[in-house]
Each structure stands twice: as structure tokens, then as C-alpha cells.
N, CA, C and O atoms as a DFTB+ gen file, in Angstrom:
472 C
 N C O
     1  1      58.282      97.736     126.883
     2  2      58.669      96.637     126.052
     3  2      60.100      96.926     125.472
     4  3      60.545      98.017     125.115
     5  1      60.710      95.719     125.459
     6  2      62.306      95.930     124.795
     7  2      62.413      95.562     123.434
     8  3      63.342      96.070     122.806
     9  1      61.549      94.675     122.773
    10  2      60.856      94.853     121.407
    11  2      60.161      94.915     120.868
    12  3      59.569      93.840     120.772
    13  1      59.564      96.045     120.056
    14  2      58.221      96.171     119.294
    15  2      58.181      95.312     118.809
    16  3      59.063      94.454     118.766
    17  1      56.626      95.288     118.051
    18  2      56.312      93.634     117.091
    19  2      56.543      94.833     115.854
    20  3      55.618      94.841     115.042
    21  1      57.222      95.458     115.693
    22  2      57.311      96.811     114.196
    23  2      57.155      95.401     112.724
    24  3      57.544      94.241     112.861
    25  1      56.782      95.727     112.000
    26  2      57.627      96.050     109.885
    27  2      59.241      95.852     109.906
    28  3      59.720      95.198     108.979
    29  1      59.857      96.220     110.612
    30  2      61.525      97.097     110.887
    31  2      62.197      95.308     111.343
    32  3      63.077      94.668     110.768
    33  1      61.208      94.855     112.795
    34  2      62.033      93.743     113.326
    35  2      61.810      92.732     112.689
    36  3      62.743      91.932     112.622
    37  1      60.228      92.307     111.835
    38  2      59.993      91.487     111.442
    39  2      61.219      91.326     110.013
    40  3      61.707      90.251     109.662
    41  1      61.426      92.273     109.563
    42  2      61.554      92.517     108.251
    43  2      63.266      91.692     108.454
    44  3      63.593      90.824     107.643
    45  1      64.539      92.235     109.988
    46  2      65.726      91.918     110.345
    47  2      65.394      90.472     110.611
    48  3      66.162      89.632     110.141
    49  1      64.168      90.009     111.425
    50  2      64.177      88.390     111.332
    51  2      64.374      87.711     110.492
    52  3      65.251      86.899     110.195
    53  1      63.257      88.164     109.968
    54  2      63.462      86.999     108.237
    55  2      65.186      86.834     107.123
    56  3      65.770      85.962     106.479
    57  1      65.365      88.289     107.486
    58  2      67.238      88.159     106.722
    59  2      67.931      87.497     108.230
    60  3      67.662      86.295     108.234
    61  1      68.537      87.790     109.198
    62  2      69.054      87.001     110.235
    63  2      68.734      85.178     110.514
    64  3      69.646      84.446     110.898
    65  1      67.405      84.685     110.265
    66  2      66.789      83.741     110.061
    67  2      67.304      83.236     108.967
    68  3      67.951      82.201     109.126
    69  1      67.163      83.882     107.319
    70  2      67.590      83.513     106.165
    71  2      69.050      82.707     106.707
    72  3      69.336      81.525     106.897
    73  1      69.800      84.017     106.845
    74  2      71.607      83.871     107.401
    75  2      72.164      82.660     108.082
    76  3      73.043      81.909     107.658
    77  1      71.200      82.568     109.726
    78  2      71.929      81.450     110.176
    79  2      70.827      80.027     109.795
    80  3      70.829      78.990     110.458
    81  1      69.858      80.309     108.484
    82  2      69.780      78.672     108.423
    83  2      70.372      78.565     107.366
    84  3      69.919      77.503     106.939
    85  1      71.524      79.156     106.170
    86  2      72.835      79.037     105.698
    87  2      73.881      78.323     106.299
    88  3      74.395      77.281     105.892
    89  1      74.343      79.430     108.011
    90  2      75.554      79.061     108.633
    91  2      75.105      77.733     109.096
    92  3      76.082      77.024     108.857
    93  1      74.105      76.914     109.670
    94  2      73.677      75.727     110.380
    95  2      73.695      74.355     109.235
    96  3      74.119      73.285     109.674
    97  1      73.263      74.422     107.887
    98  2      73.073      74.271     106.811
    99  2      75.268      74.198     106.193
   100  3      75.892      73.140     106.269
   101  1      75.745      75.157     105.822
   102  2      77.129      74.914     105.895
   103  2      77.502      74.079     106.709
   104  3      77.791      73.022     106.149
   105  1      77.688      74.056     108.263
   106  2      78.457      73.224     109.364
   107  2      77.323      71.871     109.817
   108  3      77.400      71.493     110.987
   109  1      76.354      71.207     108.941
   110  2      75.810      70.974     109.378
   111  2      76.001      69.545     107.553
   112  3      76.281      68.352     107.435
   113  1      75.736      70.381     106.837
   114  2      75.424      69.342     105.422
   115  2      76.888      69.021     104.582
   116  3      77.014      68.817     103.375
   117  1      78.194      69.054     105.890
   118  2      79.966      68.882     104.625
   119  2      80.228      67.405     105.475
   120  3      79.617      67.065     106.488
   121  1      80.886      66.931     105.050
   122  2      81.477      66.248     106.128
   123  2      82.220      66.185     107.110
   124  3      83.284      66.764     106.892
   125  1      82.140      65.720     108.152
   126  2      82.746      66.902     109.909
   127  2      84.404      65.959     109.462
   128  3      84.882      65.254     110.351
   129  1      84.868      66.010     108.593
   130  2      86.190      65.543     108.296
   131  2      86.612      67.302     108.283
   132  3      87.263      67.873     109.159
   133  1      85.964      68.004     106.879
   134  2      85.868      69.406     106.419
   135  2      85.547      70.144     107.821
   136  3      84.947      71.209     107.673
   137  1      85.696      69.954     108.507
   138  2      85.071      70.688     110.065
   139  2      85.789      70.651     110.948
   140  3      86.116      69.512     111.282
   141  1      86.513      72.066     111.926
   142  2      87.443      72.389     113.311
   143  2      86.598      71.669     113.979
   144  3      85.392      71.908     114.040
   145  1      87.424      70.332     114.763
   146  2      86.913      69.643     116.422
   147  2      86.039      70.373     116.919
   148  3      86.010      71.258     116.064
   149  1      85.149      70.722     117.825
   150  2      85.012      71.047     118.860
   151  2      84.557      70.324     120.102
   152  3      83.882      69.317     119.889
   153  1      84.804      70.654     121.404
   154  2      85.074      69.663     122.339
   155  2      83.626      69.612     123.437
   156  3      83.566      69.247     124.611
   157  1      82.929      69.947     122.845
   158  2      81.753      69.833     123.584
   159  2      80.217      68.350     122.922
   160  3      80.455      67.650     121.937
   161  1      79.507      68.280     123.334
   162  2      79.116      67.466     122.841
   163  2      77.619      67.808     121.828
   164  3      76.772      68.636     122.164
   165  1      77.554      67.042     120.664
   166  2      76.777      67.221     119.287
   167  2      75.464      67.950     119.861
   168  3      74.931      68.923     119.327
   169  1      74.921      67.154     121.341
   170  2      73.253      67.692     121.032
   171  2      73.668      69.639     121.477
   172  3      73.235      70.681     120.985
   173  1      74.596      69.396     122.515
   174  2      74.634      70.526     123.441
   175  2      74.761      72.021     121.662
   176  3      74.236      73.131     121.581
   177  1      75.535      71.379     120.765
   178  2      75.747      71.973     119.660
   179  2      75.293      72.079     118.735
   180  3      75.753      72.702     117.778
   181  1      73.324      70.952     118.839
   182  2      72.246      71.521     118.338
   183  2      71.535      72.365     118.933
   184  3      71.262      73.457     118.437
   185  1      71.137      71.975     120.084
   186  2      70.450      73.397     120.944
   187  2      70.741      74.372     120.924
   188  3      69.780      75.121     121.097
   189  1      72.267      75.197     120.704
   190  2      73.204      76.632     120.601
   191  2      72.351      76.544     118.780
   192  3      71.256      77.067     118.572
   193  1      72.602      76.307     118.437
   194  2      72.301      76.587     116.796
   195  2      70.922      76.035     116.375
   196  3      70.904      75.759     115.175
   197  1      69.997      75.845     116.891
   198  2      68.702      75.836     117.392
   199  2      68.161      77.032     117.825
   200  3      67.664      77.726     116.938
   201  1      68.115      77.587     119.310
   202  2      68.409      78.550     119.925
   203  2      69.177      80.180     118.854
   204  3      68.611      81.271     118.920
   205  1      69.836      80.069     118.411
   206  2      70.077      81.211     117.427
   207  2      69.138      80.731     116.283
   208  3      68.689      81.784     115.830
   209  1      68.661      79.813     115.653
   210  2      68.110      80.174     114.710
   211  2      66.564      80.999     114.898
   212  3      65.882      81.757     114.209
   213  1      66.411      79.990     117.058
   214  2      64.222      80.349     117.237
   215  2      64.442      82.270     117.362
   216  3      63.568      83.014     116.917
   217  1      65.497      82.717     117.906
   218  2      64.676      83.816     118.211
   219  2      64.738      84.705     116.788
   220  3      64.009      85.695     116.859
   221  1      65.389      84.580     115.617
   222  2      65.029      86.042     114.812
   223  2      63.780      85.043     113.896
   224  3      63.085      85.783     113.201
   225  1      63.402      83.584     113.783
   226  2      62.494      83.050     113.339
   227  2      61.343      83.497     114.559
   228  3      60.689      84.374     113.994
   229  1      60.880      83.358     115.693
   230  2      59.738      84.761     116.373
   231  2      60.211      85.461     116.294
   232  3      60.837      84.439     116.015
   233  1      60.877      86.572     116.195
   234  2      60.905      88.035     115.827
   235  2      60.221      87.906     114.476
   236  3      59.004      88.093     114.458
   237  1      60.982      87.546     113.099
   238  2      60.011      87.455     111.919
   239  2      58.456      86.728     112.016
   240  3      57.541      87.361     111.489
   241  1      58.200      85.698     112.533
   242  2      56.554      85.443     112.952
   243  2      55.786      86.494     113.499
   244  3      54.572      86.600     113.326
   245  1      56.501      87.293     114.175
   246  2      55.901      88.031     114.779
   247  2      54.956      87.457     115.910
   248  3      54.563      86.297     115.778
   249  1      54.496      88.326     117.208
   250  2      54.561      89.005     118.306
   251  2      52.519      87.916     118.245
   252  3      51.576      88.432     117.644
   253  1      52.372      86.469     119.011
   254  2      52.084      85.665     119.622
   255  2      51.890      84.083     119.055
   256  3      51.120      83.306     119.620
   257  1      52.866      83.616     117.600
   258  2      53.358      82.899     116.842
   259  2      54.368      82.183     117.288
   260  3      55.068      81.704     116.396
   261  1      54.828      81.838     118.902
   262  2      55.714      80.865     118.918
   263  2      55.613      80.207     118.787
   264  3      56.443      79.394     118.379
   265  1      54.343      80.023     119.070
   266  2      54.428      78.223     118.030
   267  2      54.925      78.081     116.784
   268  3      56.053      77.609     116.637
   269  1      54.265      78.413     115.861
   270  2      54.766      78.454     114.099
   271  2      56.321      78.978     114.611
   272  3      57.331      78.382     114.239
   273  1      56.370      80.085     115.447
   274  2      58.761      79.539     114.829
   275  2      58.957      78.524     115.426
   276  3      59.011      77.661     114.550
   277  1      59.111      78.033     116.447
   278  2      58.873      76.840     117.132
   279  2      59.166      75.849     115.639
   280  3      60.273      75.751     115.109
   281  1      58.255      75.364     115.283
   282  2      57.539      74.671     114.393
   283  2      58.459      75.111     113.325
   284  3      59.064      74.076     113.047
   285  1      58.802      75.827     112.749
   286  2      58.880      75.681     111.586
   287  2      60.644      75.825     111.766
   288  3      61.344      75.851     110.754
   289  1      61.094      75.891     112.785
   290  2      62.942      76.220     112.856
   291  2      62.806      74.734     113.029
   292  3      63.608      74.171     112.283
   293  1      61.851      73.602     113.972
   294  2      62.331      72.457     114.387
   295  2      61.993      71.906     112.723
   296  3      62.713      70.989     112.327
   297  1      61.018      72.396     111.843
   298  2      60.656      71.957     110.653
   299  2      62.771      71.719     109.483
   300  3      63.285      70.946     108.674
   301  1      63.024      72.623     110.027
   302  2      64.381      73.447     108.982
   303  2      65.445      71.660     109.873
   304  3      66.078      70.763     109.316
   305  1      65.247      71.823     110.820
   306  2      66.231      70.742     111.502
   307  2      66.281      69.445     110.999
   308  3      67.132      68.643     110.614
   309  1      64.470      69.554     111.205
   310  2      64.653      68.181     110.252
   311  2      64.594      67.923     108.777
   312  3      64.107      66.801     108.629
   313  1      64.817      68.356     107.863
   314  2      64.782      68.423     106.610
   315  2      66.786      68.989     106.587
   316  3      67.340      69.050     105.489
   317  1      67.343      69.225     107.486
   318  2      69.172      69.260     107.794
   319  2      69.042      67.520     107.919
   320  3      69.435      66.777     107.019
   321  1      68.582      67.158     108.865
   322  2      69.145      65.467     109.375
   323  2      68.315      64.610     108.285
   324  3      68.364      63.380     108.250
   325  1      67.422      65.527     107.256
   326  2      66.782      64.380     106.246
   327  2      68.338      64.423     105.041
   328  3      68.852      63.376     104.646
   329  1      68.891      65.906     104.607
   330  2      69.864      65.789     104.373
   331  2      70.804      64.846     104.519
   332  3      71.433      64.049     103.822
   333  1      70.730      65.108     105.394
   334  2      71.877      64.310     106.138
   335  2      72.270      61.997     105.577
   336  3      73.061      61.116     105.240
   337  1      70.272      62.595     106.085
   338  2      70.907      60.791     106.023
   339  2      71.076      60.335     104.148
   340  3      71.606      59.316     103.704
   341  1      70.341      61.633     103.240
   342  2      70.381      60.568     101.349
   343  2      71.419      61.977     100.614
   344  3      71.120      62.517      99.549
   345  1      72.417      62.293     101.311
   346  2      73.639      63.465     100.761
   347  2      74.298      62.254     101.055
   348  3      74.022      61.310     101.795
   349  1      75.154      62.487     100.365
   350  2      77.107      61.188     100.523
   351  2      78.303      62.002     101.167
   352  3      79.274      62.604     100.709
   353  1      77.959      61.832     102.032
   354  2      78.685      63.564     103.205
   355  2      79.124      62.631     104.577
   356  3      79.735      63.075     105.549
   357  1      78.691      61.340     104.411
   358  2      79.216      60.434     105.248
   359  2      79.239      61.355     107.075
   360  3      80.128      61.523     107.910
   361  1      77.482      61.816     106.991
   362  2      77.046      62.168     107.823
   363  2      76.147      61.283     108.423
   364  3      75.729      60.703     107.421
   365  1      75.315      60.570     109.769
   366  2      74.466      60.456     110.227
   367  2      73.574      60.824     110.673
   368  3      73.703      61.364     111.771
   369  1      72.157      60.729     110.049
   370  2      70.652      61.870     110.317
   371  2      70.131      61.070     111.983
   372  3      70.237      59.844     111.944
   373  1      69.793      61.442     112.872
   374  2      69.292      61.032     114.067
   375  2      68.021      62.384     114.949
   376  3      67.881      63.559     115.290
   377  1      67.342      60.913     114.896
   378  2      66.251      61.493     115.910
   379  2      66.207      62.768     116.837
   380  3      65.675      63.877     116.770
   381  1      67.266      61.883     118.015
   382  2      68.304      62.304     119.441
   383  2      68.448      64.090     119.359
   384  3      68.123      65.015     120.104
   385  1      69.459      63.911     117.347
   386  2      69.499      65.611     117.119
   387  2      68.197      66.074     115.888
   388  3      68.243      67.036     115.122
   389  1      67.752      65.661     115.939
   390  2      65.944      66.417     115.447
   391  2      65.290      66.544     116.878
   392  3      64.487      67.477     116.852
   393  1      65.331      66.109     117.775
   394  2      64.739      67.362     119.351
   395  2      65.691      67.881     119.961
   396  3      65.372      68.711     120.812
   397  1      67.150      67.603     119.766
   398  2      67.715      68.456     120.177
   399  2      67.530      70.229     119.671
   400  3      67.471      71.186     120.443
   401  1      67.462      70.270     118.001
   402  2      67.066      71.416     117.496
   403  2      65.883      71.805     117.687
   404  3      65.637      72.976     117.399
   405  1      64.685      70.856     118.284
   406  2      63.949      71.397     118.830
   407  2      63.500      72.125     119.970
   408  3      62.556      72.896     120.142
   409  1      64.469      71.663     120.756
   410  2      64.841      72.218     121.748
   411  2      65.402      73.282     121.929
   412  3      65.010      74.046     122.811
   413  1      66.159      73.490     121.352
   414  2      67.043      74.919     120.572
   415  2      65.872      76.083     120.393
   416  3      65.667      77.222     120.814
   417  1      65.372      75.337     119.715
   418  2      64.121      75.947     118.427
   419  2      63.350      77.169     119.707
   420  3      63.354      78.388     119.874
   421  1      62.661      75.777     120.492
   422  2      62.555      76.644     121.915
   423  2      62.828      77.421     122.809
   424  3      62.313      78.334     123.454
   425  1      63.872      76.801     122.710
   426  2      64.879      78.144     124.166
   427  2      65.154      79.626     123.188
   428  3      65.506      80.741     123.574
   429  1      64.840      79.129     121.789
   430  2      65.509      81.206     121.113
   431  2      64.242      81.550     121.014
   432  3      64.185      82.778     121.083
   433  1      62.847      80.928     120.845
   434  2      61.636      81.053     120.448
   435  2      61.104      82.566     121.861
   436  3      60.754      83.747     121.843
   437  1      61.431      81.222     123.096
   438  2      60.981      81.888     124.496
   439  2      62.199      82.852     124.483
   440  3      61.789      83.025     123.336
   441  1      63.160      83.557     124.600
   442  2      63.957      84.116     124.366
   443  2      63.178      85.938     123.457
   444  3      63.041      87.132     123.727
   445  1      63.018      85.366     122.806
   446  2      62.144      86.890     121.472
   447  2      61.548      87.036     122.361
   448  3      61.680      88.042     123.058
   449  1      60.389      85.732     122.727
   450  2      59.508      86.118     123.291
   451  2      59.359      86.671     124.763
   452  3      58.179      86.953     124.972
   453  1      60.089      86.893     125.741
   454  2      60.609      87.299     126.987
   455  2      61.014      88.409     126.721
   456  3      60.463      89.362     127.272
   457  1      62.511      88.719     125.446
   458  2      62.572      90.310     125.426
   459  2      61.312      91.551     124.828
   460  3      61.173      92.734     125.140
   461  1      60.350      90.473     123.638
   462  2      59.363      91.045     123.822
   463  2      58.523      91.977     125.015
   464  3      58.075      93.116     124.886
   465  1      58.463      90.808     126.571
   466  2      57.295      91.151     127.830
   467  2      58.070      92.420     128.487
   468  3      57.641      93.423     129.059
   469  1      59.411      91.964     128.170
   470  2      59.994      93.087     129.679
   471  2      60.174      94.894     128.912
   472  3      60.531      95.834     129.623
């Protein structure tokens, strides 16, 4: 077993989750003109960001709660999209972005699940 389900791993997962959530909010809830240009797909950016969130959320929720981890990370993606909808930041909310967030969350949670089984 590569990663045991210990209180230390869960605590670290919780802290890392919060840090990743702050980073995601920092780049998604500001005007795009304030960000450096990125040369790859917007949807791929969402998948990568939420895969990065799915890993620590799955560590935090613990073994056997992969669907909970995916749901929590994906719910955060929906909150971000709603923030983009209501905040005057010149960003557009997108259902496709929310689906890309869900896909990324699932990938990240699966990575943690596989790391626990290895």
C-alpha cells in the first residue's frame, strides 16, 4: 500500500485541498486580462486544475469515499461557475466548464484511489 489511510494523510489532504481551492479561486475569479496568457485549451485547464483538487480532497475524505470526493470537488467547480456568473469580473459561467471540472475531479480522485491500492 503506497498511501495508508492515516489521520496525518487526511489532515494533509484537508490542508492541501484548501490551498488548491484558494489557487483555483485566484485564477478563476479575476478578470482574464489580469492573468498571463495560456496556450492550451480552456477545458484542459479546468481538467488539470480540478484533478489537482481531486487528489487532496480524496485524501481528506478517506478511503472508500471516492464518490464523495468527486462530488465535493465538482460542487466547488459549480460554485466557481456561479461566482463567474454573478461577479462583475468579465468572465462567463459555462456548463461545459463545470463538466470539465467534474472530469478533472474524477481523475484526481482516481489517482488517489490507485495510490492507496498500490
